[in-house]
C-alpha positions in Angstrom: 136.8 -60.1 204.8 139.9 -60.6 207.0 139.5 -60.9 210.8 140.1 -57.6 212.6 143.1 -57.4 214.9 141.0 -55.9 217.6 139.5 -58.1 220.3 135.9 -57.7 221.6 137.0 -57.2 225.2 139.9 -54.8 224.6 139.9 -52.1 227.2 138.2 -54.3 229.9 140.4 -54.7 233.0 140.0 -57.8 235.2 141.4 -58.4 238.7 141.6 -62.1 239.5 141.5 -63.2 243.2 141.2 -66.9 242.4 143.0 -70.2 242.6 143.0 -73.6 241.0 140.5 -73.8 238.0 137.0 -72.4 238.2 137.7 -68.8 238.9 141.0 -68.7 236.9 139.2 -70.3 233.9 136.5 -67.6 234.0 139.2 -65.0 233.8 141.1 -67.0 231.1 138.0 -66.9 228.9 137.9 -63.2 229.2 141.6 -62.8 228.6 141.4 -64.9 225.4 139.1 -62.2 223.9 141.2 -59.2 224.9 140.5 -58.4 228.5 143.6 -57.4 230.5 143.7 -59.8 233.4 145.8 -59.2 236.5 146.2 -62.4 238.5 146.7 -61.6 242.2 148.7 -64.2 244.1 150.1 -64.8 247.5 153.7 -63.7 247.8 156.2 -66.5 247.8 153.6 -69.2 247.2 151.3 -68.2 244.4 148.2 -70.0 243.2 148.2 -73.7 244.4 147.1 -74.4 240.8 150.7 -73.7 239.7 151.6 -77.2 240.9 148.3 -79.0 240.1 148.7 -81.8 237.7 151.8 -82.9 235.8 155.0 -80.8 236.2 156.4 -79.1 233.2 159.8 -79.0 234.7 159.5 -75.2 235.1 159.2 -74.2 238.8 155.8 -73.1 239.8 154.2 -73.9 236.4 152.5 -77.2 235.8 151.3 -77.9 232.3 147.8 -77.1 233.6 148.9 -73.7 234.8 150.8 -72.9 231.7 147.7 -73.6 229.6 145.0 -72.2 231.8 147.0 -69.2 233.0 147.3 -68.0 229.5 147.2 -64.3 228.5 147.4 -63.1 232.1 149.7 -60.9 234.1 150.8 -61.9 237.6 151.3 -59.7 240.7 151.9 -60.8 244.3 149.8 -59.2 247.1 148.9 -60.5 250.5 145.2 -59.8 250.9 145.4 -60.8 254.5 147.3 -57.7 255.5 145.8 -54.2 256.0 148.3 -52.8 253.5 147.4 -55.5 251.0 143.7 -54.7 251.4 144.3 -51.0 250.8 146.3 -51.7 247.7 143.7 -54.2 246.5 141.0 -51.6 246.8 143.0 -49.1 244.8 143.3 -51.7 242.1 139.6 -52.5 242.3 138.8 -48.9 241.7 140.6 -49.1 238.4 139.2 -52.2 236.9 135.9 -53.4 235.4 135.7 -56.9 236.8 136.9 -58.9 239.9 136.9 -62.7 239.8 137.1 -64.7 243.0 136.5 -68.2 244.2 137.3 -68.2 247.9 135.0 -69.9 250.4 131.9 -67.8 251.3 132.9 -65.0 253.8 136.6 -65.1 253.2 136.9 -61.9 251.3 134.3 -60.3 253.7 136.6 -61.2 256.6 139.5 -59.4 254.9 137.4 -56.3 254.2 137.1 -57.1 250.4 133.6 -58.5 250.1 131.0 -57.2 247.7 129.7 -54.5 250.0 133.3 -53.2 250.5 134.3 -53.2 246.8 131.1 -51.7 245.4 131.9 -48.7 247.6 135.1 -48.0 245.8 133.7 -49.0 242.4 130.0 -48.7 242.1 129.9 -50.1 238.5 132.1 -53.1 239.4 131.2 -56.5 238.1 132.3 -59.3 240.5 132.2 -63.0 239.6 131.9 -65.1 242.7 132.4 -68.9 242.3 132.1 -71.2 245.3 131.2 -74.8 246.0 127.5 -74.1 246.6 127.0 -70.4 245.9 126.7 -67.4 248.2 123.4 -68.5 249.8 121.6 -71.6 251.2 122.4 -74.0 254.0 125.4 -75.5 252.2 127.1 -72.2 251.3 129.8 -72.5 254.0 130.9 -76.0 252.9 134.1 -76.4 250.8 133.8 -77.7 247.3 135.9 -79.0 244.5 135.1 -80.2 241.0 134.5 -83.8 242.0 132.0 -82.6 244.6 130.3 -80.4 242.1 129.9 -83.4 239.7 128.4 -85.5 242.5 126.1 -82.9 244.0 125.1 -81.6 240.6 123.6 -85.0 239.7 126.0 -86.2 236.9 128.1 -88.7 238.9 124.9 -90.6 239.7 124.4 -91.2 236.0 127.9 -92.1 235.1 128.9 -95.8 234.9 127.1 -99.1 234.6 123.8 -99.9 236.4 125.3 -102.8 238.4 128.4 -100.8 239.5 129.1 -97.8 241.7 128.8 -94.3 240.2 131.9 -92.9 238.8 133.1 -89.5 237.5 132.7 -88.4 233.8 136.3 -88.6 232.6 137.7 -85.7 234.6 136.6 -84.5 238.0 137.4 -80.9 236.9 134.4 -80.8 234.6 132.4 -78.8 237.2 135.2 -76.3 237.5 135.3 -75.6 233.8 131.6 -75.4 233.5 131.4 -73.0 236.5 134.1 -70.9 234.9 132.2 -70.8 231.6 128.9 -69.9 233.1 130.6 -67.2 235.2 132.3 -65.7 232.2 128.9 -65.6 230.5 127.5 -63.9 233.5 130.3 -61.4 233.5 129.6 -60.5 229.9 125.8 -60.1 230.6 126.6 -57.9 233.7 129.0 -55.7 231.6 126.2 -55.2 229.1 123.9 -54.2 231.9 126.5 -51.8 233.2 126.7 -50.2 229.8 122.9 -50.0 229.5 121.9 -49.0 233.0 125.1 -47.8 234.7 124.9 -50.5 237.5 127.4 -52.8 239.0 126.5 -56.3 240.3 128.0 -59.6 241.3 127.7 -62.9 239.4 127.0 -65.9 241.8 127.8 -69.4 240.6 128.1 -72.7 242.6 130.3 -75.4 241.2 127.4 -77.8 241.1 125.1 -75.5 239.2 126.8 -75.7 235.8 126.6 -79.5 236.0 123.0 -79.4 237.1 122.1 -77.1 234.3 123.2 -79.7 231.7 120.9 -82.5 232.9 118.6 -82.1 229.8 115.1 -83.5 230.6 115.8 -84.9 234.0 114.4 -81.9 236.0 111.0 -81.5 234.2 110.7 -85.3 233.8 111.1 -86.0 237.5 108.9 -83.0 238.4 106.1 -84.2 236.2 106.4 -88.0 236.6 108.7 -88.8 239.5 111.0 -90.8 237.2 114.6 -91.1 238.2 117.1 -91.8 235.5 119.5 -94.6 236.3 123.0 -95.3 235.1 123.0 -97.0 231.7 126.7 -97.3 230.9 127.6 -95.7 227.5 124.1 -96.1 226.2 121.6 -93.3 225.9 118.4 -93.1 227.9 116.4 -91.6 225.0 117.6 -93.4 221.8 118.5 -96.9 220.6 121.1 -97.7 219.3 123.0 -94.8 220.8 126.3 -96.0 222.4 129.9 -97.0 222.0 131.0 -100.1 220.1 134.2 -102.0 219.7 135.6 -102.7 216.2 137.5 -105.6 214.7 140.9 -103.8 215.3 140.1 -103.3 219.0 139.3 -99.7 218.6 136.0 -98.0 219.5 133.4 -95.8 217.8 130.3 -94.0 219.0 127.1 -94.5 216.9 124.1 -92.2 217.5 120.8 -93.3 215.9 118.9 -90.5 217.5 115.7 -91.0 215.5 113.9 -93.6 213.3 115.1 -92.1 210.1 118.7 -92.4 211.1 118.2 -96.0 212.3 116.6 -96.8 208.9 119.8 -95.6 207.2 121.9 -97.7 209.6 119.7 -100.7 209.1 120.3 -100.5 205.3 124.1 -100.6 205.6 124.1 -103.2 208.3 122.0 -105.7 206.5 118.8 -105.5 208.5 116.9 -103.1 206.3 113.6 -105.0 206.7 113.7 -104.4 210.4 113.3 -100.7 209.8 110.5 -100.9 207.2 106.9 -100.2 208.1 105.8 -103.0 210.4 109.4 -104.1 211.0 110.3 -105.2 214.4 112.7 -102.3 215.0 110.9 -99.7 212.9 110.3 -97.3 215.8 112.1 -96.2 218.9 109.6 -97.8 221.3 110.1 -101.2 219.5 113.9 -100.8 219.7 113.8 -99.8 223.3 111.7 -102.9 224.2 114.2 -105.1 222.4 117.4 -103.0 223.1 119.6 -105.9 224.2 119.1 -107.6 220.9 119.6 -104.3 219.0 122.8 -103.6 220.8 124.1 -107.2 220.3 123.3 -106.8 216.5 125.2 -103.5 216.2 128.1 -104.8 218.3 128.4 -107.9 216.1 128.4 -105.7 213.0 131.1 -103.3 214.2 133.3 -106.2 215.5 133.4 -107.7 212.0 134.9 -104.4 210.6 137.8 -102.2 211.3 137.2 -98.8 212.8 137.9 -97.0 209.5 135.5 -99.3 207.6 132.8 -98.6 210.1 133.4 -94.9 210.0 133.3 -94.8 206.2 130.2 -96.9 205.9 128.4 -94.6 208.4 129.7 -91.5 206.7 128.4 -92.5 203.3 125.0 -93.4 204.8 124.8 -90.2 206.9 124.7 -92.1 210.1 126.3 -90.1 212.9 129.4 -92.0 213.9 132.7 -90.9 215.4 135.9 -92.4 216.7 136.6 -92.5 220.4 139.9 -90.8 220.5 142.8 -90.8 222.9 144.8 -87.6 223.0 147.5 -88.9 220.6 144.8 -89.5 218.0 143.5 -86.0 218.5 147.0 -84.6 217.7 147.0 -86.6 214.4 143.4 -85.8 213.2 143.0 -83.7 210.1 139.8 -82.0 211.4 141.6 -80.7 214.5 144.4 -79.5 212.2 142.0 -77.8 209.8 140.3 -76.0 212.7 143.5 -75.1 214.4 142.1 -76.6 217.6 145.7 -77.2 218.7 148.0 -74.2 218.9 151.8 -74.1 219.5 153.0 -71.3 221.8 156.7 -70.4 222.2 157.7 -69.4 225.6 161.2 -68.1 226.5 161.2 -70.1 229.8 160.4 -73.5 228.4 160.2 -73.5 224.7 157.2 -74.5 222.6 154.1 -75.9 224.3 150.9 -77.1 222.5 147.6 -76.0 224.1 144.0 -76.1 223.2 143.0 -73.1 221.1 140.2 -70.6 221.9 136.5 -71.5 221.8 134.3 -70.1 220.4 135.6 -68.9 217.1 134.6 -65.3 216.1 134.8 -64.4 212.4 135.8 -60.8 212.7 137.2 -60.3 216.2 138.6 -63.7 217.2 140.3 -64.5 220.5 143.8 -65.9 220.7 146.4 -67.4 222.9 149.1 -64.8 223.2 151.2 -66.1 226.2 151.3 -69.0 228.7 150.7 -68.8 232.4 153.1 -66.1 233.8 155.8 -66.5 236.3 154.8 -65.5 239.9 154.9 -61.7 240.3 156.2 -61.2 236.8 154.2 -58.0 236.4 154.7 -56.4 239.9 156.8 -53.5 238.6 154.4 -52.7 235.8 151.2 -52.7 237.9 152.5 -51.1 241.0 154.6 -48.5 239.2 152.5 -47.7 236.2 149.0 -48.2 237.6 149.5 -47.0 241.2 152.5 -44.7 240.7 154.7 -46.4 243.3 158.4 -45.6 243.4 161.1 -48.3 243.4 161.7 -47.6 247.1 158.0 -48.0 248.0 157.9 -51.3 246.1 161.0 -52.6 247.8 159.5 -51.7 251.3 156.4 -53.7 250.5 158.5 -56.6 249.2 160.6 -56.6 252.4 157.4 -56.7 254.5 156.1 -59.6 252.4 153.0 -57.5 251.4 153.9 -58.1 247.7 
C-alpha cells in the first residue's frame, strides 16, 4: 500500500511565540506532520536563532535556522505593544496550539499568559518551555541547553573520572529533548481536547527531558544511595561496553550487553575459554571485577585490525558493533541513504540544502520537509489579510508603527 498524501496533523493550526531551539523545535515536529505553523517574530529583528550557529550567507538565516525553521510561515508582530497583544489574541482564537518559551511571567506581563489566552480560546493547547518549568523556587531563573544538561544530571556523568565533567557532544541536547517532550505533550493534550472538550497547557523545563533519560539512576539512588560517577566511554552496567580504536586510527563502539553476547565476542577474539562455564570472564560480575584487563584485551584485539575488519567480524558473530562516525562519513553511509535520513531541499533564496529528514517514519501518513526556515515576515500579507481580513492600508499603518 502506498503512503497517503495526507498528513496526520493536517488542519491543526499552531502559533509559535518562541525563539532559539526548544520551543521552535516543538513546533517544527508538529509542522513536519502537517500542522500549519505560524512563527511570530519581532519586527526588524526576528528570532535570535536566525543567526545562531554557522552563517549560510543568507541574511537572517543560519544553517541551524534553515533546518529547524522548516515547514513554517513567518509573521512579524510586536507582542510588547497593546495593538500587538490585541492582534495576537485574535490569532490565538483561531488556532489549536500556542508554543512559547519565554521566561516565566513574560507573557503574563504582556497580557498573553495562559489565563488570558484561555479566555479567548477555551480549548487551546499551550506548550510552555522554560529553563525550570512554570513552578518551583528556580522557575524565574534563565536557562539554556547547557544549563539543562548540567542541572538534569547528564553533564556530571559525561567525561572521565579523573577529569572535570563535560557536555555530551552538543549543549543543545536539552533543547531538542524539551522540544520533543513538549510536542508529545501537545499531541496528548489535543487528544484530550477531542475526547473531553478541554484546553490545557503543557509545562516542560529544559532539564526535565534530560533528567527523564537517566535510566536506573533515580530508583537506584532512592533505594541504595549509590551515585553513579563518570566512567569515560564505558558503560556502568556492562563489560565490555565502550569505544575502541582500530589499526587504521578509526574508532568503533562495541556493546557486549549480556553474557551471551560476550561469549560470541570471546569466540571471534580468541578467548573463547574465558566465556565457558567456569571461565574467568564467564559472567558480568567476573568481567566487572576484572574490567581493566577485559578492556585492555578488547583494545589490543581492535588495534590489530582495521575498522572494517572489526565491523565485519562482529557482524558475522552477531556482536553489536558500530563505527563512530563523523558527519562526512554519515553522508557516505549506505544505511543513511537507504533510509533517506538525509534529504535535499531546493530553496529559491540559496539553492539546495541538505537537512536531516523527519523522525519518526509513518507508513501511511508520513511527515516531510517541504520548505526551509522562512524569511522574516514572509507571510505577513497572507495571515493579516486572509486570516484577519485586514486591508492593505491597515497593514501599512501597522508596519509604519512597527507593530508588524
